[in-house]
C-alpha angles and dihedrals in degrees: 000000000000115000103205104117098184122081097191143352103230098183130012122184106173113222092022123041151326138208129201145146146227126201114211105208118206091246094065107137095229092062091074091070103021089083130331107220093009109049116194132177102246111250090236090063093050088051090047091053090056091045094052092050091047089050090054091050091050092046091050092044096054092042092052095047102038107012089236118142107225139176111217108212122195109255109161142000122205132186094002109176128180110202106165132027121249112220139191111294095020122135109223111210114204132199128178132181124200113243098183146317129217128178094281106009140054138183134209137177118218142192127194121197141179118204092349092306119116112248101173142353131196144164110228133197129198137195104225110218118198105228092207089057093042086055087074087066097040127069119233096266093051092048093048088050093052093047092048091048090048093051093044094053090047090054094047096047094046092049098251100106 
């Protein structure tokens, strides 16, 4: 299973906000067990979609202002609220706003919607790992694989992949 839960970044304004979307097709594997007869996208996957878009915003913001290559890692979720189910065939529209970045942490607020109606909201915090410093703990092959993955995901999400 692939674990990229954004299909496209539709708008990215480093230092401020980002918008993207994810279409949940009716053939997604998790619908078999969540729930038979009434399939729903698990709330944790809706939250993960927001967290992934927020992570890309944090990564782009740090890179633009400092030139550092970072890997935002989910650290904490506050005030998550699920207000409407996401069903097979739904397009989940995602919007995140940057709340702040320090040297090793960042915060975003996110809203996930379906058809213009709010489905979920959350405040998300990240540990911001400096990939250059992490390179001291990674061998060259691990670091190369991480850099290649980061660049491939950016190309895919920005429609240049």
